[in-house]
N, C-alpha and C positions, 0 to 999 in steps of 0.2 A: 397582576397578570399571572399566568401559570402555564405549565405544560402537562398535559395528560394524554394517555394513549390506551387504547384497547387493542390487544393482539389475540386473534382467535383462529382456531380451526375446529375440526369436528370433535376433538378431544376435550376442548375447554376454552376458556377465555382468561387471559391475564390482563390486569389493569394496573396502571402505575400513575402516580401523581407526585409532583415536587411539593415543597413545603413553604415556598416564598409567599409573603403577603406584603403589599405595599400600602402604606397608610399616609394620608396627607392630601393637600390640595394646593392649587395656585403655585406650583413649582416647588413646594416644600414637602419632600417625601422621605419616608423612613421605611426601610424594608426589614422584615423579620423572617426567620426561617424555621418557624415552628407551627405553621398553620395546618390544621387537619382538613384534608380535601377528599380523602378516600375513606369510605365507611362500610362496615359489615352490617347489613340490615338486622340479621339475627341468625342464630344457629339453625333455626327451623326453616329459613328461607335461603335458597341458594342464589343469593343476589348481592351484588356490591353496588355502591352508589358513589359517584364522583361529582364534585361541584367545582365550578370555576367562575371567574369574573367576580360578581358581588358575593361576599361571604355571608350576607344577611338577607332575610326576607321580611320586609316590613319591620325593620329594626330588631329582628330576632335572629340569632345566629343559626345557621343551618344544622350545626351539630346538635343543638337542642331540639330542633324540629324533627330531625331524622330519628332521634331517640324516642320522641313522643309518637312518631309515626310507627315505629317498631312495636311499641306497646299497643297501639291502636289495632295493628294487624293481628296480634295474637300469634298463636303457634301454627295455625292451619295455612299451608302455602297456597298461593293463587295458581290458577291453571296455566297461564302464560306470562312471560316477562312483561308483555305489553299491559297486562292487568295492573301491574305495580304502579307505574306512573299515573294511570287513570285513577287508581285508588288514592294516590297521594294528592291529586287535584281535588278529589271529593273531600279528603281529610282537611285540606287547607281551606276549602270553602266554608267549613264549619269551625275553623280554628279561631276561637274568639279572642285569643291572646294578642292577635294583631289588629283587632278592630279599632283600638284607640289610635292607631297610626294612620288610618285611612284618610282622614282629612289632610294630614300633613303630606301624604303621598299625592293626593289630588292637587294640592297647592303646588307641590314641587314639580310635577310633570306639566302643569299648566304654565308655570313660570318658565320652565325650560323651553317649551314649545314657542311661546310668544317671544322669548328672548332670542331664539334662533331666527325667527322671522325678522325681528328688529335688526339683528346684525346684518342680514342680507339686504335689508332696506338701507341701512346706513352705508354699507359698502357700495351699493349702487349709486348713491348720491355722491360719495367721495370720488368715485371713479369717473362719473359722467357729468357731474355738475360742479366741478371745482370752481371756487370763488364766484359762484353765481347766486344771486338772490332768487330764492324759490318761494313762490306763493303757497298758501295753504292748499289751494286747489291743485297745484302741481304736485305737492307732497302726497295728497290723497291719490292722485293719478299714478304716481310712481309706486306707492304701496299697493294699489290695486293690481298693477302689473306683477309685483312680487307674489301677491296672493294667487294670481292666476297660474303662475309657474309652479307654485307650491301645490296647488290643486292637481295640476297635470302630473306632478311627480307622485303624489299620493294615490291618485286614481290609476296610475300605471301598474302599481303593485297589487297583487292579490291580497285579500284579507289574511292576516297572520294571527289575529287574536280573536276575531268574531265576538266582540264585546257587545252585550245587550244590557242596557241599564235596567236594574231591577228596582230603581227608585232612589238609590243612594246619591247618584250624581245630580239628579233633578232636585233633590232636597237640599243639595249643597252647591247649587249652581252659582250662588253669589261668590263662592271661592274663585271660580273660573272668571267671572266678570271682574272681580277685584284685581286678579293678576293681569288680566288683559288691559284694564284701564291704568294700572300702575306702569306697565311697559309702554302702552300707547295712550297717553293721557288726552290727546287732542286730535282725533281722527273722525272721519265721517261715520254716520250711523250705518251706512252700507258696508263699509270696511269693518266696522265693529262686529256686525252680524256674520260677515264672511269669516272673520278670524275665529269666532266661536264654532262655526260649522266645521272649519278645517281642523280645529282641535279634536272634535269628536271623531272626525274621519281618521286622524292620526292615531287615536287610541285603537282603532280597529286594524291599522296597518303596521304599527310598531316601527315606523320609519324614522321619526325625529325624536320626540320627547322620551319615549320608552327605551330608546337605544342608549341613553346616557347611563342607565343603571339596570342591570338584569343579572340573573344567575343562570348559568348553563348547568343543566342536570343530565347526568349520564347514568342510566341503569344498565347493568351488565350481569349476565348469568342465565338462569333457567326458571321457567315456570314449572309447576309440578307435572304437567302433561307433556313437557318438551324433553327431547333427548339431545338436541343440539343447542349450543349457546347462541345468544344474540345480544345486541345492545339496542337501547332506545334512548335517544337524546332529544332535548327540547330546551326552550328558554322560558323562564318565569320572570315576569316584570313586577307584579304586585297584585293587590286585591282592592276592588271597589265594590262595596256591598257584599254579595255572595259570589261575585265573579272573580275568579283567579285569572289574571291576564297572562296568557302563555301562547307560545307558538305551537304549531302542529307537531305531533310526535313523529320522529324520524326513526323508523325501525330498520336495523341492519343485521345481516347474518354473515357467516363466514364464506358463503358461496360467491358473494359479489366481490368484496374486498376484505382481506383478513386483517388489515391494519387501519385503525381509525384514530387519527390525532385530533385533539381538541384544544381550543384557545389558541396558544401560539404554535402554529403548525408548520411554519416555513422550513425549519431545520429538518423535521421529520419528512416533510414532502421532498426536500432535497435528497435525503437518503433514499427514498423510494424511487424518485423519478430521475436521479442522476444529475439534476441541475436545480438551482434555486429558482423558485417561482418568480421572484422579482427579475431575475436574469432572463427568464423566458419572456416576461412582459416587455422588457427592454428590447429584446431581439424583434419581437412582433411590432413594437412601436416604431423601430427603425425601418423595418420592412414596409410599414404603411407610409412612412415618410418617403422612402425610396420610390414607392408606387407613384406618389404625387409628383416627385421630381422628374421621374422618367416620363410621366404623362405630359408634364410641362415642356420637357425637352423635345419630345417627338410629336406633340400635338395630339388631338383627340383620335387621330387615325388608329393608333395602336393601344388605346386605353383598355379595351376589352382583353386584348392579348396579354398586356402587362399585368392586369389584375388577376388573370387566370394563372399566370406563371408564379406570381407571388403567393397566391392561395395554395398552389401545389407545393411550394417550398414550405409553407407553414404546416401543411398536412404531413409532409415528410418528417419534419422536426417532431411533431406530436406523435406520429407513429413510431419513430425511432425511440423516443423516450419510453413509450409503453412496451414495445417488444423487447428492447435491449436492456431495460432497467426494471421497470415496474413489474412486468409479468414474471421475470426471473426471480425477483424477491418474493412475490406472492406464491409462486410455485413451491419455493422452499418452505415458506411459512405454513403452507397447507399440510406439510408432512412432518413438521417439527414435533418432537416429544413434548409432553406437558411442561416439564421443568424448563425447557428452552424457550417456551412461550413467555414465561416470567422473566427470564434473563433478557430476552429481546425487549420486552416492554420497559424494563428498568434502563437498559442501555439507551433506548431512544429518548427517554426523558433526560438522562444524564448528558446525552449528546447536545440537547438543546441548551442545558445549563452551561456546558463547556463552551459552546459557540458564543454565548453572551459574555463569558469571562474574558475571552480574547478579542472582544469587539469594544467599540466606544459607546454602545447603547447601554441604557440603564439596565442593571441586572435584576430582572423581575422573575427569573426562574432560578431555583437553587435550593440549597439545604438538603436534608435527608430525603430520599425517594421512597415513598411507601409503595409496596408491591403486594398484590394479592392474586391468587390463582383460584378460579372457580371451575369445578368439574362436576359432572353428573354423579360421579362415584363418591367424591370426597366433600362436595359442597364448597363453601368459602374457606380458604386457607390463607392465612397471612404468610407471605414469604419474607417480607421485610416490613417492619413497623417502628417508627420512631417512638421513643419513650417521652411522654410529656412530663411525667412525674418521676423524679429520681430519688432513690433511697440507697446511698452507697453503704451506709452503716448497717442498715437492717433491710434487706431485700424483701422481708416478709411484710413490711408496712403496706406495700401495694402489690398484693398477690395477683 
């Protein structure tokens, strides 16, 4: 995990990222504090890039990909910041170095999807059919119910990926069939077909399988024709054929919110809103419980009045957080000098790391904080950057 933030106003945008990376699986983890997560695209482009979550795309590290993307762009800047992520997606669709990994990727997401369904199916049986003999017909009926619920969940979400098979998946459909049959070796033909249909639906929705592994990408800075900074963030999941599976681009500017945290956001949200998001959720949860208890005590006669009063109380809490905390912080940020933008971005990332140091949770944020400031007058400027290579004896070795 990681903590990253963009802080901006009309003068520029400061971006900061920690250096922690956690490696391992199945409860065995090791954390290192040397990961590169913040990159300068090039001196010709007033753009910085941050990555979080998965550090690789189709088994290739993002540091390598961004370096190749920089060479691909050349020296001529693009008109708008939004053009950069769009160009990155075009670049990745033709990036042949990842093609060898596509079958592994398809196999992995198929297994994850079917395994997730299997766990729901097994949990249903253990909770509702303890010590009961279940016939094969009953098993298929239970599975059909799980698949129906899964379809409802998937269809409820709007498409996030808009995947259209260009022939790659159809040519390798036996991979999906094999993973399905390995996880569900003895089910009805109807359930087999439904599982396969749901898998394709999930690829478009990015709800189950693709959520296991993705990279968050943040572009920050300026296009050549822009005088005010902005950020563009989205998620990339992988590549199938020439399709780069990704979420929609989310474009933000300083006029809406001047502070945008990414990945682990709770501590920064607490700083902005004056209260931890989990604490707010707990308050609202208890208010909902109180609504039910009061309704049970007074009968249905006062149900509408009670619900109305509880809703008013929730609205008061939300309004107070915004007017007395968030808006005051945002007003100050809007008028900060450029150097203070960078100081604030660094402080917010360090605050997240400090909070983890004094808690019992695993420390997945930490190490040196890389900080950059991007302005229309000076372009991309490193404020702080950790040194990956050290040469104490001869500093000229790595100029």
